[in-house]
C-alpha positions as semicolon CSV with decimal commas, in nm:
position;residue;x (nm);y (nm);z (nm)
1;M;-2,655;-0,552;-9,036
2;T;-2,746;-0,338;-9,336
3;R;-2,510;-0,271;-9,625
4;T;-2,466;0,085;-9,505
5;E;-2,371;-0,033;-9,156
6;E;-2,130;-0,293;-9,295
7;F;-1,965;-0,033;-9,516
8;E;-1,936;0,233;-9,245
9;E;-1,774;-0,019;-9,012
10;L;-1,506;-0,087;-9,273
11;R;-1,469;0,271;-9,400
12;P;-1,162;0,351;-9,182
13;L;-0,980;0,044;-9,317
14;L;-1,074;0,125;-9,677
15;F;-0,954;0,484;-9,645
16;S;-0,627;0,373;-9,487
17;I;-0,559;0,129;-9,771
18;A;-0,641;0,388;-10,037
19;Y;-0,439;0,665;-9,874
20;R;-0,126;0,454;-9,853
21;I;-0,158;0,354;-10,218
22;L;-0,234;0,707;-10,338
23;G;-0,065;0,945;-10,093
24;S;-0,364;1,175;-10,130
25;V;-0,647;1,235;-9,884
26;S;-0,888;1,367;-10,147
27;E;-0,817;1,085;-10,393
28;A;-0,847;0,826;-10,116
29;E;-1,184;0,966;-10,010
30;D;-1,303;0,955;-10,372
31;A;-1,185;0,593;-10,403
32;V;-1,377;0,499;-10,089
33;Q;-1,691;0,671;-10,218
34;E;-1,664;0,490;-10,551
35;T;-1,624;0,163;-10,360
36;W;-1,951;0,231;-10,179
37;L;-2,132;0,301;-10,505
38;R;-2,013;-0,030;-10,650
39;Y;-2,106;-0,218;-10,335
40;E;-2,449;-0,055;-10,324
41;A;-2,510;-0,146;-10,688
42;S;-2,393;-0,507;-10,650
43;P;-2,690;-0,744;-10,699
44;T;-2,550;-1,007;-10,461
45;R;-2,403;-0,996;-10,111
46;P;-2,040;-1,115;-10,108
47;E;-1,939;-1,400;-9,880
48;S;-1,681;-1,172;-9,716
49;V;-1,774;-0,806;-9,718
50;K;-1,428;-0,706;-9,596
51;A;-1,254;-0,898;-9,875
52;F;-1,491;-0,760;-10,140
53;L;-1,461;-0,397;-10,030
54;S;-1,084;-0,416;-9,976
55;A;-1,035;-0,565;-10,322
56;T;-1,262;-0,303;-10,478
57;V;-1,092;-0,003;-10,316
58;T;-0,752;-0,148;-10,408
59;R;-0,842;-0,186;-10,777
60;I;-0,987;0,165;-10,788
61;S;-0,677;0,306;-10,618
62;I;-0,443;0,131;-10,862
63;D;-0,631;0,283;-11,156
64;V;-0,624;0,628;-10,996
65;L;-0,253;0,599;-10,919
66;R;-0,170;0,510;-11,278
67;S;-0,333;0,829;-11,405
68;A;-0,200;1,035;-11,113
69;R;0,158;0,941;-11,200
70;V;0,132;1,131;-11,527
71;R;0,017;1,442;-11,341
72;R;0,295;1,407;-11,085
73;E;0,557;1,398;-11,359
74;E;0,431;1,741;-11,469
75;Y;0,400;1,875;-11,114
76;V;0,554;2,216;-11,046
77;G;0,832;2,178;-10,791
78;H;0,865;1,892;-10,547
79;W;0,565;1,666;-10,496
80;L;0,482;1,562;-10,139
81;P;0,193;1,349;-10,013
82;E;-0,111;1,526;-9,872
83;P;-0,057;1,553;-9,495
84;L;-0,277;1,335;-9,274
85;L;-0,327;1,452;-8,916
86;S;-0,483;1,129;-8,793
87;D;-0,535;0,781;-8,934
88;P;-0,898;0,670;-8,888
89;Y;-0,801;0,301;-8,879
90;E;-0,655;0,144;-8,567
91;D;-0,536;-0,211;-8,507
92;P;-0,328;-0,271;-8,192
93;A;-0,179;-0,584;-8,347
94;R;-0,050;-0,385;-8,645
95;S;0,022;-0,049;-8,477
96;A;0,394;-0,042;-8,567
97;E;0,334;-0,127;-8,933
98;L;0,047;0,121;-8,958
99;S;0,254;0,402;-8,809
100;D;0,567;0,332;-9,014
101;S;0,378;0,308;-9,341
102;L;0,205;0,641;-9,279
103;S;0,515;0,860;-9,252
104;M;0,607;1,102;-9,531
105;A;0,937;0,918;-9,573
106;A;0,760;0,585;-9,624
107;L;0,503;0,731;-9,864
108;L;0,782;0,884;-10,072
109;L;0,958;0,546;-10,081
110;L;0,631;0,390;-10,197
111;E;0,633;0,637;-10,487
112;R;0,932;0,447;-10,628
113;L;0,724;0,130;-10,668
114;S;0,497;0,040;-10,956
115;P;0,124;0,069;-10,879
116;L;0,094;-0,310;-10,846
117;E;0,401;-0,337;-10,622
118;R;0,269;-0,056;-10,407
119;A;-0,074;-0,216;-10,368
120;V;0,070;-0,558;-10,288
121;F;0,312;-0,412;-10,034
122;V;0,038;-0,216;-9,860
123;L;-0,200;-0,510;-9,840
124;R;0,064;-0,762;-9,731
125;E;0,315;-0,572;-9,518
126;V;0,087;-0,312;-9,364
127;F;-0,252;-0,482;-9,334
128;S;-0,139;-0,848;-9,333
129;F;-0,378;-0,974;-9,602
130;D;-0,307;-1,328;-9,719
131;Y;-0,195;-1,399;-10,074
132;P;-0,524;-1,541;-10,204
133;E;-0,696;-1,216;-10,099
134;I;-0,420;-1,005;-10,252
135;A;-0,429;-1,202;-10,577
136;S;-0,803;-1,143;-10,602
137;A;-0,763;-0,773;-10,528
138;V;-0,493;-0,699;-10,788
139;G;-0,593;-0,954;-11,052
140;R;-0,267;-1,148;-11,051
141;S;-0,172;-1,503;-10,952
142;Q;-0,055;-1,578;-10,599
143;A;0,292;-1,656;-10,734
144;A;0,307;-1,322;-10,913
145;C;0,192;-1,143;-10,598
146;R;0,467;-1,310;-10,396
147;Q;0,724;-1,187;-10,647
148;L;0,576;-0,836;-10,639
149;A;0,593;-0,841;-10,259
150;V;0,958;-0,950;-10,259
151;R;1,056;-0,674;-10,504
152;A;0,858;-0,410;-10,316
153;R;1,002;-0,516;-9,980
154;R;1,356;-0,501;-10,119
155;H;1,306;-0,149;-10,259
156;M;1,154;-0,028;-9,934
157;E;1,429;-0,176;-9,718
158;E;1,700;-0,021;-9,937
159;G;1,559;0,326;-9,874
160;R;1,484;0,299;-9,501
161;P;1,712;0,469;-9,246
162;R;1,924;0,239;-9,034
163;F;1,829;0,388;-8,699
164;E;1,463;0,465;-8,633
165;A;1,379;0,682;-8,333
166;D;1,119;0,568;-8,084
167;R;0,808;0,775;-8,033
168;R;0,916;0,944;-7,712
169;E;1,255;1,039;-7,857
170;R;1,087;1,180;-8,168
171;D;0,843;1,386;-7,965
172;E;1,109;1,524;-7,731
173;L;1,335;1,619;-8,022
174;A;1,047;1,786;-8,206
175;E;0,958;1,987;-7,895
176;R;1,316;2,114;-7,872
177;F;1,321;2,184;-8,246
178;F;1,005;2,395;-8,247
179;G;1,118;2,567;-7,926
180;A;1,447;2,668;-8,091
181;L;1,256;2,784;-8,399
182;K;1,028;3,009;-8,193
183;E;1,327;3,154;-8,011
184;G;1,521;3,215;-8,332
185;D;1,806;3,005;-8,192
186;V;2,026;2,928;-8,493
187;D;2,282;2,733;-8,293
188;G;2,010;2,537;-8,114
189;L;1,850;2,439;-8,443
190;R;2,183;2,349;-8,596
191;T;2,260;2,101;-8,318
192;L;1,923;1,928;-8,370
193;L;1,959;1,896;-8,746
194;A;2,152;1,620;-8,919
195;A;2,458;1,739;-9,113
196;D;2,279;1,663;-9,441
197;A;1,932;1,772;-9,323
198;Q;1,688;1,880;-9,593
199;L;1,409;2,135;-9,607
200;V;1,162;2,045;-9,882
201;G;0,866;2,261;-9,981
202;D;0,562;2,171;-10,189
203;G;0,368;2,466;-10,327
204;G;0,268;2,304;-10,654
205;G;0,301;2,641;-10,828
206;K;-0,004;2,760;-10,633
207;A;0,172;2,912;-10,332
208;P;0,513;3,062;-10,251
209;Q;0,765;2,781;-10,243
210;L;1,136;2,714;-10,221
211;A;1,312;2,725;-10,555
212;R;1,508;2,417;-10,455
213;V;1,563;2,176;-10,170
214;V;1,772;2,340;-9,897
215;V;2,044;2,101;-9,779
216;G;2,277;2,114;-9,479
217;A;2,221;2,190;-9,110
218;D;2,366;2,540;-9,129
219;N;2,170;2,639;-9,440
220;V;1,843;2,503;-9,306
221;A;1,888;2,660;-8,961
222;R;1,971;3,002;-9,103
223;L;1,681;2,997;-9,347
224;L;1,430;2,894;-9,081
225;T;1,542;3,160;-8,835
226;S;1,538;3,426;-9,106
227;F;1,177;3,380;-9,215
228;F;0,998;3,250;-8,906
229;P;1,022;3,584;-8,716
230;L;0,860;3,750;-9,016
231;L;0,568;3,506;-8,997
232;V;0,531;3,583;-8,628
233;R;0,522;3,956;-8,709
234;V;0,224;3,897;-8,942
235;D;0,044;3,689;-8,675
236;V;0,115;3,340;-8,808
237;S;0,100;3,084;-8,527
238;L;0,268;2,744;-8,496
239;E;0,061;2,457;-8,359
240;P;0,261;2,138;-8,291
241;H;0,064;1,841;-8,420
242;E;0,125;1,483;-8,520
243;V;0,144;1,462;-8,899
244;N;0,144;1,125;-9,076
245;G;0,223;0,951;-8,751
246;R;0,532;1,165;-8,690
247;P;0,602;1,499;-8,517
248;G;0,494;1,802;-8,714
249;A;0,310;2,131;-8,700
250;V;0,021;2,321;-8,849
251;F;0,084;2,691;-8,923
252;R;-0,221;2,919;-8,917
253;D;-0,283;3,282;-9,009
254;R;-0,437;3,537;-8,774
255;D;-0,785;3,409;-8,863
256;G;-0,697;3,047;-8,787
257;R;-0,675;2,940;-9,149
258;V;-0,414;2,682;-9,252
259;L;-0,102;2,824;-9,415
260;T;0,121;2,516;-9,423
261;V;0,168;2,178;-9,259
262;W;0,513;2,052;-9,167
263;A;0,622;1,694;-9,105
264;L;0,958;1,610;-8,946
265;D;1,166;1,302;-9,022
266;V;1,355;1,212;-8,705
267;F;1,617;0,938;-8,718
268;D;1,920;0,855;-8,508
269;G;1,855;1,143;-8,266
270;Q;1,842;1,420;-8,526
271;V;1,598;1,589;-8,761
272;Q;1,681;1,450;-9,104
273;A;1,416;1,629;-9,309
274;I;1,148;1,895;-9,281
275;R;0,871;1,856;-9,536
276;A;0,646;2,160;-9,574
277;V;0,321;2,132;-9,769
278;V;0,198;2,476;-9,879
279;N;-0,006;2,380;-10,187
280;P;-0,361;2,492;-10,096
281;D;-0,508;2,201;-10,293
282;K;-0,348;1,965;-10,039
283;L;-0,462;2,146;-9,725
284;G;-0,839;2,182;-9,760
285;H;-0,910;1,868;-9,555
286;V;-0,717;2,019;-9,261
287;G;-0,937;2,329;-9,248
288;P;-1,004;2,661;-9,424
289;V;-0,691;2,755;-9,619
290;A;-0,502;3,082;-9,582
291;D;-0,396;3,307;-9,871
292;A;-0,027;3,221;-9,879
293;W;0,051;3,482;-10,142
294;A;-0,100;3,760;-9,930
295;I;0,093;3,644;-9,622
296;D;0,415;3,629;-9,824
297;H;0,356;3,985;-9,949
298;E;0,286;4,107;-9,597
299;A;0,597;3,935;-9,460
300;R;0,814;4,087;-9,732
301;S;0,676;4,431;-9,648
302;V;0,772;4,374;-9,285
303;R;1,123;4,272;-9,392
304;R;1,162;4,592;-9,595
305;S;1,038;4,809;-9,308
306;M;1,283;4,641;-9,069
307;K;1,572;4,730;-9,299
308;G;1,471;5,097;-9,290
309;P;1,526;5,360;-9,562
310;Q;1,827;5,302;-9,782
311;P;2,090;5,578;-9,827
312;A;2,086;5,761;-10,157
313;A;2,346;5,658;-10,411
314;G;2,642;5,886;-10,476
């Protein structure tokens, strides 16, 4: 097998490691490409190609994450991971861990960890690497890696919901949720939302975005049913789609371009959070990106026309 063939066989695994460490599709793809360049330039063939490439992409991702954290501290509004519609790596023996670690909720929990803790957690808990491999990848002793894993696991467990929904329950609830949204059913939405449900938007200052996180079933339901009909009036369509291993949707303009991607957090039989990525920089990998500002302007014009002429003062 040639180096190219060896690398391409492992590319899905390398991307999946990098994405979970970075929370960014574009940065993960860059890390994988840099890994290939280093492998191609290596004068010797490693004893284990998988171990070598996994260690390389992990080190690159740690370095990228350290610099990315500075940018995220200066980010305009709420930062969300780049949505991933499908994970290229599959392992039936690790399917539960792979799915859980891919969710927006899990990726946001991972943001609380240090870069080293995050890398160790991903390699150990998600991909089941052994400690000698992890130690080689992150440049720490096995004992240190065990301590990092314990700390990371504790932080992750503290933030996890108590009652996780199974896949069928999630999908059925999401279908009812998007059905109620399309029908403008405020009461229907309210019953599907947790009392403390959140609507979080990420525009990054480059698209219309919520000024704050909207909290509470009533507030979220009323907001959604107030703006979604306007989007329909300007020919925005809703396409249910799995996002980060959880129910979600892709919204497209009349030309099929991507306006926003939503991911739902479903726990204990209710929608706990709706995370909407609108930042165009985070949507390019999904497809051609819509002009969110133009759609917002058009929707506002529709709202004004629906209100009709206002009576003169006095």
